C-alpha positions, 0 to 999 in steps of 0.5 A: 500500500502506498500513502495518499498521493496527488495525481500529478506526483503519482504520474511524475509530471514535473514540467510546468503546466501552461495556461490554455489561453497561451496555447494553440488548439494543436498544442492543447491536443498534443499535450492532452494526448501526452497527459492521457498516455502518462495517466494510463502508464500509471493505471489512471484512466479518464473518459471524457463524456462530451459531445462535441469534444472540447479539448481545451475544456479537457486540458483545463480540467486536468490542469486545474482540478484533476492533477491536484486531486489526492488518491487514497492509499492503494496498492501500486498495481491498482487501477483508477477509473474516472469519468468527466461529464459536465453538468449543465444548468439546462432544464429538460424541455417540456 
Protein backbone atom coordinates (compact mmCIF):
# COMPACT_ATOMS: atom_id res chain seq x y z
CA UNK A 1 0.00 0.00 0.00
CA UNK A 2 1.12 3.49 -0.76
CA UNK A 3 0.38 6.67 1.14
CA UNK A 4 -2.15 9.19 -0.19
CA UNK A 5 -0.67 10.93 -3.20
CA UNK A 6 -1.58 13.78 -5.53
CA UNK A 7 -2.25 12.64 -9.12
CA UNK A 8 0.42 14.97 -10.54
CA UNK A 9 3.02 13.48 -8.16
CA UNK A 10 1.96 9.90 -8.90
CA UNK A 11 2.47 10.34 -12.64
CA UNK A 12 5.68 12.33 -12.06
CA UNK A 13 4.51 15.34 -14.05
CA UNK A 14 7.18 17.87 -13.11
CA UNK A 15 7.00 20.16 -16.13
CA UNK A 16 5.18 23.47 -15.73
CA UNK A 17 1.59 23.50 -16.91
CA UNK A 18 0.86 26.46 -19.14
CA UNK A 19 -2.42 28.35 -19.13
CA UNK A 20 -4.55 27.08 -22.00
CA UNK A 21 -5.04 30.66 -23.26
CA UNK A 22 -1.33 30.70 -24.19
CA UNK A 23 -1.56 27.58 -26.35
CA UNK A 24 -2.92 26.85 -29.81
CA UNK A 25 -5.55 24.16 -30.31
CA UNK A 26 -2.86 21.89 -31.79
CA UNK A 27 -0.58 22.39 -28.75
CA UNK A 28 -3.52 21.68 -26.44
CA UNK A 29 -4.32 18.45 -28.27
CA UNK A 30 -0.70 17.25 -28.28
CA UNK A 31 -0.29 17.99 -24.57
CA UNK A 32 -3.61 16.40 -23.70
CA UNK A 33 -2.69 13.22 -25.59
CA UNK A 34 0.66 13.11 -23.78
CA UNK A 35 -1.03 13.54 -20.40
CA UNK A 36 -3.63 10.85 -21.05
CA UNK A 37 -0.89 8.44 -22.13
CA UNK A 38 1.07 9.26 -18.95
CA UNK A 39 -2.02 8.69 -16.81
CA UNK A 40 -2.60 5.29 -18.46
CA UNK A 41 1.02 4.30 -17.78
CA UNK A 42 0.27 4.84 -14.08
CA UNK A 43 -3.05 2.94 -14.12
CA UNK A 44 -5.20 6.07 -14.08
CA UNK A 45 -7.91 6.14 -16.71
CA UNK A 46 -10.21 9.03 -17.53
CA UNK A 47 -13.07 9.14 -20.01
CA UNK A 48 -14.49 12.45 -21.20
CA UNK A 49 -18.21 12.27 -21.93
CA UNK A 50 -18.55 15.25 -24.26
CA UNK A 51 -20.44 15.95 -27.45
CA UNK A 52 -18.96 17.80 -29.15
CA UNK A 53 -15.45 17.12 -27.87
CA UNK A 54 -13.79 20.18 -26.35
CA UNK A 55 -10.05 19.51 -25.90
CA UNK A 56 -9.45 22.94 -24.35
CA UNK A 57 -12.02 22.19 -21.63
CA UNK A 58 -10.44 18.78 -21.07
CA UNK A 59 -6.99 20.37 -20.78
CA UNK A 60 -8.27 22.94 -18.29
CA UNK A 61 -9.98 20.26 -16.19
CA UNK A 62 -6.85 18.12 -15.98
CA UNK A 63 -4.54 21.08 -15.35
CA UNK A 64 -6.68 22.93 -12.82
CA UNK A 65 -8.53 20.16 -10.97
CA UNK A 66 -7.68 16.56 -11.79
CA UNK A 67 -3.90 16.75 -11.33
CA UNK A 68 -4.45 18.31 -7.87
CA UNK A 69 -6.74 15.51 -6.71
CA UNK A 70 -5.47 13.24 -3.93
CA UNK A 71 -5.65 9.49 -4.46
CA UNK A 72 -6.25 7.33 -1.38
CA UNK A 73 -3.71 4.79 -0.12
CA UNK A 74 -3.62 1.94 -2.62
CA UNK A 75 -1.52 -0.95 -3.87
CA UNK A 76 0.77 0.10 -6.72
CA UNK A 77 -0.98 -2.19 -9.22
CA UNK A 78 -4.45 -0.72 -8.53
CA UNK A 79 -6.27 0.97 -11.42
CA UNK A 80 -8.30 4.16 -11.02
CA UNK A 81 -11.09 4.98 -13.46
CA UNK A 82 -12.80 8.36 -13.75
CA UNK A 83 -15.46 9.87 -15.99
CA UNK A 84 -15.72 13.56 -16.77
CA UNK A 85 -19.28 14.53 -17.50
CA UNK A 86 -20.01 18.24 -17.47
CA UNK A 87 -23.19 19.16 -15.63
CA UNK A 88 -25.17 21.98 -17.16
CA UNK A 89 -27.86 24.16 -15.65
CA UNK A 90 -30.17 23.49 -18.58
CA UNK A 91 -33.52 22.08 -17.62
CA UNK A 92 -35.12 19.43 -19.82
CA UNK A 93 -37.74 20.69 -22.25
CA UNK A 94 -41.43 20.13 -21.67
